N, C-alpha and C positions, 0 to 999 in steps of 0.2 A: 811340336804338336801340343795342343792343349788337351788335357785330360778332362773328360766329361765328368762333372761332379756326380757323385752317386746320389740317388734319390733316397729319401728316408724310407725305411721299411714301412709296409702297410700298417703294422702295429704302432710304430712311432707316429705316423700321420694320424691315425685314429686317436691316439692319446693326446696329440696336440690339438686336434679338433675338439675333443671332449673338454680339455682344459680351457680352450678359448670359449666354448659354450658355457662353461661354469662361470668364467669371469663375466660374460655378458649377463648371465642370470643374476649373479650377485649385484652387478652394477644396476641392472634393471630393478632389482628389489630395493636398492637404496633409493633410486629415483622415485619409485612408487611410494616408499615410506615417507619421503619428503613432501609428497603431494597430500593435501588435506581434502576432506570431503567437500568443502565448499568450492573447490576448483582453484582457489587462490592459495598459494603456499606462503608461509611466513617469510621464507627466504626471498620472495619477490619484492619485499619491502625493506630489505637490508639497508640500514643507514637512515631509516625514518626518524631516528632520534635527533638527527642533525638537520632535518628539513625546517623550513621557515614556518613560523606560526601564522595561521590564517586568523584564528579567533580563539577566545576562551569563553566557555559557558558553564553555568552551574545550575543544578537542581538541588533539592533538599538531600538527595541521595548521592550525588556525584559532582565532582569537578571534572570538566572536560577541556583538554587542550587539543585543538584541531590543527594539524600541520599538513603541508602539501609539498610535493616534489617540485623541482624547478619548472617542469612543463606546466603544471597546474598554476603555480604562482604567476608565471608569465601570462597565462590566459586570464587569470583574475585581473592582473594589472592592465590588460588590454580591454577590460570591460566585460568579459564573459561572466555570467550569462546575461547580464543586464543589457548588453548591446544586441541581443537577439541571436547570437551565435552560440555554438556548443563548445564544451571543453574538448580538446583534441585527444585522440587515442594516445595513450602513454601517460595521461594525467593520473596521478595517484594522491590519495588523501588518507591520513591516519588520524584516528580519534582515540586519545589516551584517556582512560577513565580512572579516577581515584576516588576512594571514600574520603569525605571531607573531615577536617577536625579544626578546632580552634587553636590558633597559634599560642603557645605558652610564652613566647618571647616578644611578640609585637606589642607596642604600647597601646594600640587601638584594637578594637575587636576585629580580628582578621581570620578569615578561613583559609586554610592551606591544605594541600594534598596530604593524605595519610597513606593508607594501604592501596597499592596498585590493584585495580579490579580486573580490567581487561583492556585490550587494544582492538579497535575495529579498523578494517582496511577496506578501501574502495578503489577499484582500478577501472579505467576507461579503456576498453578494447572492443570495438564494435564487431569485429569478426568473431571473437571468442564468446561474447555475451550479447548476441543479437536480440534475444527475447526479453532483455531487461534494460532497454534504452542504451545498450552499449556498456553498461556498468556491471562489474562483478563485486560481490560483497563477501566479507568474512569477519567473524569475531573470534578472537583468541582470548580465553580466560586465563588469568594468571594464578598460579598456585605458589604461594610464598614458601611453603614447606619444601617443595622440590625446586623452587626457583625456575619454573618452566611454564610455558604456555601450552594450552590444549585448545583445539578448535571446538567451537560450539555450533550446533546445527549442521545442516547439509544443504548442498545446492548453492551454486554461485549467485542465485537470485534471492536467497533467504532474506536479504535486507531490502530488496526491491519493493515489497508490498508497502511499507511505510513511506518510501521515497517517491511513490507515484503521486503523492499530494503536492510535490514540487516539480512536476514534469516540466512546467514552464520555465523552471530555473535549471534545466538539464539534470534533474533529479538530485540536486545538491541543496541541502538546507542552509549551510553556513555561507554567509556573505563575507566578502573581504572588506572590512571597515577601513575608513580613512586613517592614515598613519600620520 
C-alpha cells in the first residue's frame, strides 16, 4: 500500500503563498523599473552598437550616426520608403549623438566625435503605437559622471511631432544612401 503524502499545514501553505507573492512583487517591480516613461525600454535596443550604419549627419552642435537593425536594413535595401511601402513592424533605428571636436591628430581639418550626448531610439510596432504612425520614440541622455543613460521626456509619441513632416517617408528622415 502507498502512503498518502501529508499535506503541508495551513500555516506552511500560507507562508509559501506569501513568499511566492513576495517574489512576484519583487520581479514585477524590477520589470517596472526597467520600463521608461516613453514606453520604450533601453533594453529593447540591446546590441544597437553593432547594427549597420544607415548614414552620418552633422550640425554645428552634434555629430550623428544613424544605425538600424537587420529588419530595417533589409527594408531599406528593398527600397522602403521610396518604393511606396512602409517599414515592417520590428524595424528599429538608433541615432547616436556626440558633441563635435576638431581632431588633434588628423593632417587635414577633421571633425570627430567628442563627448557622447544622447541616444535616440525609434521602433516600429503598429499595435503598440497606433496613434503615431506605428512608431514609438525615446531619447536617453548620457551622463558621463555616472556612465549611465536616463530617459528624457515622456510618452512614446514624444518624437512623433517633428517626424510628421516626413509622413510620406514613413516618418523616417534618414535615407539609405548608395554604398
